N, C-alpha and C positions, 0 to 999 in steps of 0.2 A: 490341304492347308494342315499349319500346325495351329496346336490346339493346345489351350493355357491350362495344366494339370497343376495341383501342388503335388508337392516333392510329397519322398517319403519322410524326411531326411532334413534336419537345415546343422548345418555346421558353423561353428562361431569358434574366437578366440580362445584358447586352450587356457588352462588353468594351473598349474602347477603340472606340468609337462601332461596334462589329460588331456583328451579330446573333448569339447564340448558340443554335445550333436543332440537334438530336440527335433518334434516330430508330433501330429496329434495321432497316436497311438496309444495312450493311455484309456484308455475304454471309458468306463464311468466315474469322471468326471467331472466336476462344473464349477463357474465360478461364480454362481446365483446362489450358494451355500444359504445367507444370512435370508434370501426373501422366505424361509423360514418364520419369520421375526412377523413378513409380512401377512401369512396363513392368519397368523394366530393374532394379532392386527383385526384380518377380518373375523373370527371368532369371537373378537371381543364386541363390534359393534355392529355384524352381519350385514357387512356391506354389498357383498357382488352377489349372493344370490337377491338379496333385495332390490336391484340395481337389473337381474335377469328377470326378474319379473314382471320389467318395466318393459322389457319384449313379449312380442306375440310369434308365435311356432304354426304355423300352417303346413309345415311338413311329416311327410308320415313315420310314426314314433319307431312302426319295424326296421325302416331303414338308416335312423339315424344313428350317426357312430360318435357326433359330438355337440351334447345338449347346449342349451343355449346360457345355462348358466357356464360351463368351459368354456366355452369363448369368450363370455363375457367376461369371465377370471385372467383367463390369459393374456386379454387382451390388457386388462389394466395392473395386471403383472408387471406384464412384460413392458410398460410405461415408466413402471417405480421403480428397474431394475436399468433402463436406461434405452434400453430396444423400440425407438421410436416409429420406425418402415416397417411394414408390415412382410416383408420381404427377408427379415429376419427370422420371421419364425419359420422359415421353412426349413431350416437348420436346427434352430431354439426350439422344434417340437421334439426333436434326440434327445434335449437335455433332460437328463434324470429326476432333479429340481422340479421344472413345470410340471410334470407328470405327476409328482408330490400334491402340490401346489392344486393341480387339478383332482386329487383324490381317485387316481386312474391310473393304475401301473403301466395297463397294454389294452391295445384296443380290439375290437369283438370280429376285424375283420383284419385280413393276414397282410392287405397293400397299405394299412394304417397304420398310424403315429398316435402315444396315445393323447395328446392333443394336435388341435388343427394347426395345416398350413398355410401362407398367404394366401391361397385361394378364396379359400371356406372364408376365411376373414374379410377377406373383401368383400364376398356375397353380404356378410352380416352388415357392415358399414352400411353399403350402398344399398341400404332397405327403402321402401317407400312405405309411404302412410297406408297402405292396406298391403299384404301380402300379392307379388305375383307368380309367375309360373317361375318364374328365375330368381325371384328374391320373394323365395318363404318366411322369414322372420322380419316385422315391422315392430317398430319401436314407439311408441306412447311420448311423448314431449313431455307432457305436463306432467305426467307420473314421472316424469325423473327431476324437473325442478320443483317437485314436491320433497321427493326424497333427497335430495341435497338441505332443505330444511328440515324436515325431521333430522337429520346426520347430527346438525347442529343444535337441537334443542334438546337432545339425547344426550350430548356431551356436557350438561350441566345438570349437574345432582338434586339444586335448587333454582330457581325462577331468580335470575338477577335483578336488583334493585334498578339500574338502568342500563341500557349497552346500547352503543355507538355503532350505527351502519355507515362504514365507506363506502362508496357509490367513485365508478371508475370509467373511463374509458379510453383505447389504447390502441393504437396500429397493431395489425395482423399482416405480416406485406406476401403482396401473391403473387408467380413467378409465372401465372401461365392463365390461363380463359377460364377462370374456374365462377361459374354464376353470380351473379353480383355484386360481380368488378368493379372496382369502379376508382379512377384516379382521387386522393386526396392530397389539398394542398399545403394545405399544416405540411403532413407528413411524407409531401414530397414523393410520393410513391402510391403503386396500385395497392389494394389491402383491404379489407373488411374491418370494420370497428366495435369488435368484443365491449359487452359492458359487462364491469363484474361486479358484484357487492360482495362485499367480506364484513366480518365482523372478528376484528383482532384479528388469529391467523384463521379461523375459518370459513367458509366458500358457503357464500348462501344463492349465489348466483355465474349464470358464465352465459349472456347470451350474444349470438355470434347474429352482426349486421354488418348489410352493407355500409360500405365508407362514404352513401352519398347523402345519409342521414346528419340533422345536429347531432349532437354528444348527447344530448338526456333525452331524442328518439327510443319512445317504449319504458324509458325511465321509471314515469309516472306508475304503468302496468305492476310492472313487475316488482316495485316497493310495493304497495297496493296489495300485492298478491303476498307478499313478503310479511308483511304487518300483517293480515289479517291471522294467516296463520300460526305469526307469533303470540298474537291475540290470543287466538281460542286456547291456547296451552299455559300460557301467561299473562294473563291482562290486567293483570298490576304494573307490570314491569314497563318503565317509561324507554321509549326509541327516542332516540338522536341522529337526523340524518345530516352527513359529511358528506361535504363533493367538493371543488372546484367552481372556479365558476360559471365551466360547460354546463353546469347543472341551475346555474340560477336563473330558474323563469318560474313566471307567475303562476302556471299551472300547479308545479309541484311546491310551489312556495302554498298555495292558498292553499293548497290540500291538507297538506300537514298542520295549516293556521284553526283549519275547521276539525280536524283530528284529533281526539281526545288521547295525552299522551304521547303524541310526537311535536317534536322540534325539529329543528335545523339547524345551520349553521354552511354555510356554504362560501366560495370564493367569488368575492364580484368586481367585474371587470373594472377597468380605472378609467375615466375620460375628464376631460377638460371642467363639468362641473363637479366631479367629486374631490379630483386634486387641486379646485379653488376651498374647497370645505380645510384642506388644510393648508393651505397658501402658508396662516402665520406660525404654524407648529413648525413645518419646513422651516423655514426662515431659522429658532431657535434652534434645532436640531444642528443645523451647518453652522452655526457660531460657536453652538457644544463641542463637534468633529473637531472646528478648522482650530478652538483651543485645546484640547485634549488630545488629538492625535488620531484619534480612536473615532471608530464607528459611533451614529450617536440616532438613539428613535424615540419618537413619541407617539403615544395613542389620541386619537380625537374620538367622544362617544357621542352618537348626535343618529337625529333623525330624516330620514332622506328615501326621495322616489324617484322613479324617472319620469317622464315630460308623458311617456305612451302607455309601453308597456306593464307597468304597476299600475292595479285597481288599488294601492293603500300606499298611507307611509312604513319604513320600520327601519328598525333598527338596524343600524352602518356602523363599524367598527373601522375607522384607519390609521394607520401605523406610518407615520412621519420618519423614515427612515433618512439621512445619512453618509451614505461610504463609497467611499474608491472616489472623492469627490466629485459624485452626483447625487439628486436626489432619486431613491424608491419607495416612490409611495405604493403600499397597496391596500388592497379592504376587501370585508367580508360580511356577509348580511346575513340577521341571525333574526330567531324568534324569543332565544331568552331572554331573559327580564336583565336589567345592568345591576338589581339588585342583588341577584344571583350569583351574576360571575363578570367580574371588571371586566376594563376592555385589554391591560393590557394579558392578563389570564386567558383570555377568552383565544387572544388570534394567538399567544405565545405557547400554551400548555394545552389545549384542546385544538385549534382548526392546524394547527404544526406538526403535534400528530399522526394529521393521517398521510402524512409520508408515508408512513409505514406500508402502508398501503403498497406501495410503488413495489419495496421488495417480496410483497405477499403475488405481484403478478407476473415478476421476474423469476419467481421457484415455479411459476403454473406453464409460465410462454418459454423459459430459457431452461430451467431443470428437467420438466417432464412435457415439454415438446407440446403446448398448445397452442401454439403458431404453426404449427403440420398439417395444413389446410388445403393438401393440395389433390383433394375426390374433386372432381366433376362440378357436383351440387352445393347447392348453399345444404341442404340438409344432410347430406354426408358427412359436409364438412363444419357444420355441429352436433353430431354425432363422435368425431374424432375430439373436439374439443371438451365432450360431456365424460370421454375416456380418459381424459388428463385430467379431467377435477375430477375425476371418481382416486384415482393411481394419486394428485395431491389428496384429497380426505384420507385416504388409509394411510399415508404416511405421517400427515396431521395426529391420526389418532394412536399412528406408535408413538410417535413422539409425547403426545399428551400422555399416554396411558404408563409406557415402558420405560420414556426415557426423561421425566418430568425432573429427578430430582439427579440425576447424571449430569455429565460433560456436555453434551447432546442434547442439552431439554429446551434451548433454544438453536437447536443448528437448522440450517436450509435443509432442500431437500437433497441439493444435489451430495452434503456432507455426509448426510444420514446416507445415503446410497453409498461413498465410497467407504463412510468408514463399517458399515455394519452389513450392507448385504451383497455388497463385492466379497467376497469371501472364499475360497478356493475349496474343495472338500473332494474327497474322494468318497464314491457308492455304492454300501454294498446291500444288497436285495438279497435274501433267503427268505425262508417259509414263515419264520414268526417275524420277522421285523425288518425293520430300514435302518439301516445304519450309515450314519452320516459323518464323515471322519471329516471334520477340518481343519483347515491349516493350524499348527501347533505355534507358530508366531505369528500368529493375529495382535495385534498393540490393541486391541479394543476390547478383553475378552469378556471384562470384568462389567462393562458396560451391559455385552449381550447378557449377558447372565442376568441380569437386574431388571433388565426388559423382559427376557423370556419369562420372569417369575411374575413382574407384575401382569402383565398380556395373559398367562396361563389362569391366576387370580380372575381378573376381570371378565373374562369369559364363562368360568361356573355360575 
């Protein structure tokens, strides 16, 4: 049987009569030298060690080669660097930068690398609620959820006057027979339906759920937990919940109305009764659009209630818009007072700003592979989602602390990875130091230097 072997060298088109030959024989060379910034960012917020404390390790200490902190850090750093699959670590464990990130240059056993391979990491991800004979490491979900909120609170030097918590559910397509797999009619696929909670760029919650649930299922419990934690640290901070119409549910709105200092602004699904409230405004918007040849919109502020599901009348703002020769009415419901916030400002400036949360979800799921939920159990896939979430939090800390005043202050996770983390370097290890000689042609050396200085200062 013919085997597939990697050739010793690769020949390419010659340049100036010189042969061009390449090979994987450079020795201690890495393409991940910029990950040193991730390690500096972790030193500033202490994410990896605190995340590792959310796990319980029942292994015999004298037989342990890779500590939980090493395994957790390896997975978080790997995702941040673009290595989403566990199988990548069978070769990545020999990368000298991964050893530096782990703070461990050599294994105690001769048959091991400094960091773990795919099998060890797989046992970590398949952990049970309690350690078993074959899965001796277990994680505590409540501790992980608490850590995400604590990292958010610590990112602020002083309590803000007001914060906006954005909630949204999205699809996580599945291509196997994972636990909790259901077909979702709206997304037209088998998927999970994770719930995300953000405050600006800060991730406060990432809850994996089956897709046979309402979009708002479990949202009240998540928000109550998060708000209680925020209130304990910031008792006077006003909190505004913002979400689309999938979260305009009686229990969530009633809870906000009964909780001091918590307001809400939710989209509201249109129906004939709501559209009827805008009939006159839509007619005037149509006339204005026909006269000017441009889209026209008007806003109406009114009190409204459903026929059965709501317990009281609430403030509703309707947008009567005429665009592309057709009506486009939209509605939001809010607990904010009309004297505090006018109808147009409420819709255009406050509600529409929630669209930026879609970019944060894209960063998590596309840039950091939060949708790579191919494990058999829901519990294992929830841990995978949290690994991706921690990678997101770590890159956000790098961006917030080290890159805020650079060209990458608002860059996406993928851009930061491409420009600052994926840097080629030659690694030389001697008795006294580890020299990482990065590529001289790197175009973002100034940003790297600025980030290093600020992260080093923050870690002191």
